[in-house]
DRENPA-3360 file (N, C-alpha, C; in nm, 2 decimals, always signed):
BEGIN
1 = MILRDVVD = -1.02/-1.77/-0.15/-0.97/-1.67/-0.06/-1.09/-1.58/-0.02 ~ -1.11/-1.56/+0.11/-1.21/-1.47/+0.17/-1.15/-1.38/+0.27 ~ -1.21/-1.27/+0.29/-1.18/-1.17/+0.39/-1.29/-1.18/+0.49 ~ -1.25/-1.17/+0.62/-1.35/-1.17/+0.73/-1.29/-1.08/+0.84 ~ -1.38/-1.05/+0.94/-1.33/-0.97/+1.05/-1.23/-1.05/+1.13 ~ -1.13/-0.98/+1.19/-1.03/-1.04/+1.27/-1.10/-1.09/+1.40 ~ -1.06/-1.21/+1.45/-1.11/-1.26/+1.58/-0.99/-1.29/+1.66 ~ -1.01/-1.30/+1.79/-0.90/-1.32/+1.89/-0.81/-1.44/+1.85;
9 = SDLPIFFE = -0.87/-1.54/+1.80/-0.79/-1.66/+1.77/-0.70/-1.64/+1.65 ~ -0.71/-1.54/+1.57/-0.62/-1.51/+1.46/-0.49/-1.45/+1.51 ~ -0.49/-1.38/+1.63/-0.37/-1.31/+1.67/-0.25/-1.40/+1.69 ~ -0.26/-1.52/+1.75/-0.14/-1.60/+1.77/-0.08/-1.64/+1.63 ~ -0.17/-1.66/+1.53/-0.12/-1.69/+1.40/-0.05/-1.57/+1.34 ~ -0.11/-1.45/+1.35/-0.04/-1.33/+1.30/+0.09/-1.31/+1.37 ~ +0.09/-1.33/+1.50/+0.22/-1.32/+1.57/+0.33/-1.40/+1.52 ~ +0.30/-1.53/+1.49/+0.40/-1.62/+1.44/+0.44/-1.58/+1.30;
17 = YQRDPEAV = +0.35/-1.53/+1.21/+0.39/-1.48/+1.08/+0.48/-1.37/+1.09 ~ +0.46/-1.27/+1.18/+0.55/-1.16/+1.18/+0.68/-1.19/+1.25 ~ +0.70/-1.31/+1.30/+0.83/-1.35/+1.36/+0.92/-1.41/+1.25 ~ +0.87/-1.44/+1.14/+0.94/-1.51/+1.03/+1.05/-1.41/+0.98 ~ +1.18/-1.45/+1.00/+1.29/-1.36/+0.96/+1.29/-1.32/+0.81 ~ +1.25/-1.41/+0.73/+1.25/-1.38/+0.58/+1.13/-1.28/+0.56 ~ +1.02/-1.30/+0.62/+0.91/-1.20/+0.60/+0.95/-1.07/+0.65 ~ +1.01/-1.06/+0.77/+1.06/-0.93/+0.82/+1.16/-0.87/+0.73;
25 = RMAAFPSR = +1.25/-0.94/+0.67/+1.34/-0.89/+0.57/+1.27/-0.83/+0.45 ~ +1.17/-0.91/+0.40/+1.10/-0.87/+0.28/+1.02/-0.74/+0.31 ~ +0.96/-0.73/+0.43/+0.87/-0.62/+0.46/+0.95/-0.50/+0.50 ~ +1.08/-0.52/+0.54/+1.16/-0.41/+0.60/+1.09/-0.34/+0.71 ~ +1.03/-0.43/+0.80/+0.95/-0.39/+0.91/+0.98/-0.48/+1.03 ~ +1.02/-0.43/+1.14/+1.07/-0.52/+1.25/+0.95/-0.60/+1.31 ~ +0.99/-0.72/+1.36/+0.89/-0.80/+1.43/+0.88/-0.74/+1.58 ~ +0.77/-0.77/+1.64/+0.75/-0.73/+1.78/+0.76/-0.85/+1.87;
33 = DHDAFMTH = +0.79/-0.82/+2.00/+0.78/-0.93/+2.10/+0.63/-0.95/+2.13 ~ +0.60/-1.06/+2.20/+0.46/-1.10/+2.22/+0.38/-0.98/+2.28 ~ +0.42/-0.92/+2.39/+0.35/-0.82/+2.46/+0.33/-0.70/+2.37 ~ +0.43/-0.66/+2.30/+0.42/-0.54/+2.21/+0.33/-0.57/+2.10 ~ +0.33/-0.69/+2.04/+0.25/-0.73/+1.93/+0.10/-0.72/+1.98 ~ +0.07/-0.78/+2.09/-0.07/-0.79/+2.14/-0.12/-0.65/+2.17 ~ -0.04/-0.56/+2.23/-0.07/-0.43/+2.26/-0.10/-0.35/+2.13 ~ -0.02/-0.37/+2.03/-0.04/-0.31/+1.90/-0.18/-0.35/+1.84;
41 = WVKLRQEP = -0.21/-0.48/+1.85/-0.33/-0.52/+1.79/-0.45/-0.48/+1.87 ~ -0.44/-0.46/+2.00/-0.55/-0.40/+2.07/-0.58/-0.26/+2.02 ~ -0.48/-0.18/+2.00/-0.49/-0.05/+1.95/-0.55/-0.05/+1.81 ~ -0.50/-0.13/+1.72/-0.55/-0.14/+1.59/-0.70/-0.17/+1.59 ~ -0.74/-0.27/+1.66/-0.88/-0.31/+1.66/-0.98/-0.21/+1.73 ~ -0.92/-0.13/+1.82/-1.01/-0.03/+1.89/-1.03/+0.10/+1.81 ~ -0.94/+0.13/+1.72/-0.95/+0.25/+1.64/-1.06/+0.24/+1.53 ~ -1.17/+0.32/+1.55/-1.28/+0.30/+1.46/-1.25/+0.33/+1.31;
49 = SNIIRTIV = -1.15/+0.42/+1.28/-1.13/+0.45/+1.14/-1.04/+0.34/+1.07 ~ -0.99/+0.24/+1.15/-0.92/+0.13/+1.09/-1.01/+0.03/+1.03 ~ -0.97/-0.03/+0.92/-1.05/-0.14/+0.86/-0.95/-0.25/+0.85 ~ -0.97/-0.36/+0.92/-0.88/-0.47/+0.93/-0.95/-0.60/+0.90 ~ -0.89/-0.68/+0.82/-0.96/-0.81/+0.79/-0.85/-0.92/+0.79 ~ -0.90/-1.04/+0.83/-0.82/-1.16/+0.82/-0.84/-1.22/+0.68 ~ -0.73/-1.26/+0.62/-0.73/-1.33/+0.49/-0.73/-1.48/+0.52 ~ -0.83/-1.55/+0.47/-0.85/-1.69/+0.48/-0.84/-1.76/+0.34;
57 = CDGQVAGN = -0.75/-1.85/+0.33/-0.73/-1.93/+0.21/-0.73/-2.08/+0.24 ~ -0.82/-2.14/+0.16/-0.84/-2.29/+0.18/-0.87/-2.32/+0.33 ~ -0.94/-2.24/+0.39/-0.99/-2.26/+0.53/-0.88/-2.23/+0.64 ~ -0.77/-2.18/+0.59/-0.66/-2.14/+0.69/-0.64/-1.99/+0.69 ~ -0.60/-1.94/+0.81/-0.56/-1.80/+0.82/-0.43/-1.78/+0.74 ~ -0.44/-1.70/+0.64/-0.32/-1.68/+0.55/-0.25/-1.55/+0.59 ~ -0.32/-1.46/+0.66/-0.26/-1.33/+0.70/-0.37/-1.23/+0.73 ~ -0.33/-1.10/+0.72/-0.42/-0.99/+0.74/-0.40/-0.88/+0.64;
65 = IGSWIAED = -0.50/-0.80/+0.63/-0.49/-0.68/+0.54/-0.57/-0.57/+0.61 ~ -0.52/-0.45/+0.60/-0.58/-0.34/+0.67/-0.56/-0.21/+0.61 ~ -0.63/-0.11/+0.66/-0.62/+0.03/+0.61/-0.64/+0.12/+0.73 ~ -0.56/+0.22/+0.74/-0.56/+0.31/+0.85/-0.52/+0.45/+0.80 ~ -0.55/+0.55/+0.88/-0.51/+0.69/+0.85/-0.38/+0.73/+0.92 ~ -0.29/+0.78/+0.84/-0.16/+0.83/+0.90/-0.13/+0.96/+0.82 ~ -0.10/+1.07/+0.89/-0.06/+1.19/+0.82/-0.16/+1.23/+0.71 ~ -0.29/+1.22/+0.74/-0.40/+1.26/+0.65/-0.40/+1.18/+0.52;
73 = QRLIGYWI = -0.35/+1.06/+0.53/-0.36/+0.97/+0.41/-0.42/+0.84/+0.46 ~ -0.50/+0.77/+0.38/-0.55/+0.64/+0.41/-0.44/+0.54/+0.35 ~ -0.38/+0.47/+0.44/-0.28/+0.37/+0.40/-0.34/+0.23/+0.39 ~ -0.27/+0.15/+0.32/-0.31/+0.01/+0.31/-0.19/-0.08/+0.32 ~ -0.20/-0.19/+0.39/-0.09/-0.29/+0.40/-0.14/-0.42/+0.43 ~ -0.06/-0.52/+0.42/-0.09/-0.66/+0.44/+0.03/-0.74/+0.49 ~ +0.00/-0.85/+0.55/+0.11/-0.95/+0.59/+0.05/-1.09/+0.56 ~ +0.13/-1.16/+0.49/+0.09/-1.29/+0.44/+0.19/-1.39/+0.50;
81 = GREFWGRG = +0.14/-1.50/+0.55/+0.23/-1.61/+0.60/+0.31/-1.67/+0.49 ~ +0.43/-1.70/+0.51/+0.52/-1.75/+0.40/+0.46/-1.87/+0.33 ~ +0.40/-1.96/+0.39/+0.34/-2.08/+0.32/+0.24/-2.04/+0.22 ~ +0.19/-1.92/+0.22/+0.09/-1.87/+0.12/+0.15/-1.78/+0.01 ~ +0.28/-1.76/+0.02/+0.35/-1.68/-0.08/+0.35/-1.75/-0.22 ~ +0.34/-1.67/-0.32/+0.35/-1.72/-0.46/+0.23/-1.79/-0.51 ~ +0.12/-1.77/-0.44/-0.01/-1.84/-0.47/-0.12/-1.74/-0.51 ~ -0.08/-1.61/-0.52/-0.18/-1.51/-0.56/-0.27/-1.46/-0.45;
89 = VATAALAA = -0.24/-1.50/-0.33/-0.32/-1.47/-0.21/-0.32/-1.32/-0.19 ~ -0.21/-1.25/-0.19/-0.20/-1.11/-0.17/-0.28/-1.03/-0.28 ~ -0.26/-1.08/-0.40/-0.33/-1.01/-0.51/-0.48/-1.02/-0.50 ~ -0.53/-1.14/-0.46/-0.67/-1.16/-0.45/-0.72/-1.08/-0.32 ~ -0.65/-1.08/-0.22/-0.69/-1.01/-0.10/-0.69/-0.86/-0.12 ~ -0.59/-0.81/-0.19/-0.59/-0.66/-0.23/-0.71/-0.63/-0.32 ~ -0.74/-0.71/-0.41/-0.86/-0.68/-0.50/-0.99/-0.68/-0.42 ~ -1.01/-0.78/-0.34/-1.13/-0.78/-0.25/-1.13/-0.67/-0.16;
97 = FVAEVKER = -1.02/-0.63/-0.10/-1.02/-0.53/+0.00/-1.04/-0.39/-0.06 ~ -0.98/-0.36/-0.17/-1.00/-0.23/-0.24/-1.15/-0.22/-0.29 ~ -1.21/-0.33/-0.32/-1.35/-0.32/-0.35/-1.44/-0.29/-0.23 ~ -1.39/-0.33/-0.11/-1.47/-0.30/+0.01/-1.44/-0.16/+0.06 ~ -1.32/-0.11/+0.06/-1.28/+0.02/+0.10/-1.30/+0.12/-0.01 ~ -1.40/+0.20/+0.01/-1.44/+0.30/-0.10/-1.36/+0.42/-0.10 ~ -1.30/+0.46/+0.01/-1.22/+0.58/+0.02/-1.10/+0.58/-0.08 ~ -1.08/+0.69/-0.15/-0.97/+0.70/-0.24/-0.91/+0.84/-0.22;
105 = PLHAFVAK = -0.78/+0.86/-0.24/-0.68/+0.75/-0.28/-0.64/+0.67/-0.16 ~ -0.59/+0.55/-0.20/-0.52/+0.46/-0.10/-0.37/+0.47/-0.13 ~ -0.30/+0.47/-0.02/-0.15/+0.48/-0.03/-0.08/+0.35/+0.03 ~ +0.03/+0.31/-0.02/+0.11/+0.20/+0.03/+0.25/+0.23/+0.01 ~ +0.34/+0.17/+0.09/+0.48/+0.18/+0.08/+0.53/+0.04/+0.05 ~ +0.63/+0.03/-0.04/+0.69/-0.10/-0.07/+0.84/-0.10/-0.05 ~ +0.89/-0.20/+0.02/+1.03/-0.21/+0.04/+1.10/-0.23/-0.10 ~ +1.20/-0.15/-0.13/+1.26/-0.16/-0.26/+1.31/-0.30/-0.30;
113 = HN = +1.35/-0.38/-0.20/+1.40/-0.51/-0.23/+1.29/-0.62/-0.23 ~ +1.17/-0.58/-0.21/+1.06/-0.68/-0.20/+1.00/-0.70/-0.34;
% end
């Protein structure tokens, strides 16, 4: 597993991952239509305080992980494609990401049913 900068060719893969109904249920976060998704990612990538990485596992884009400021807190979150679930990808990505992001504390929200 490696983390790298997000590139344009990652976005269609991220879009498909966030359309997975089971992933949406697990995340308790709604999916976006194509235009809303792309607009959201333009904003994410343009905000200098955001730190966003693509998660690559076995040469494939497995998802993304990022950190942003909201209500004076640095938040962290990730989205993993279902085919990568249960393989320790999120755990490895989080470990690598928190080693990169030096600011503390980091905050996250977890859906109770996840």
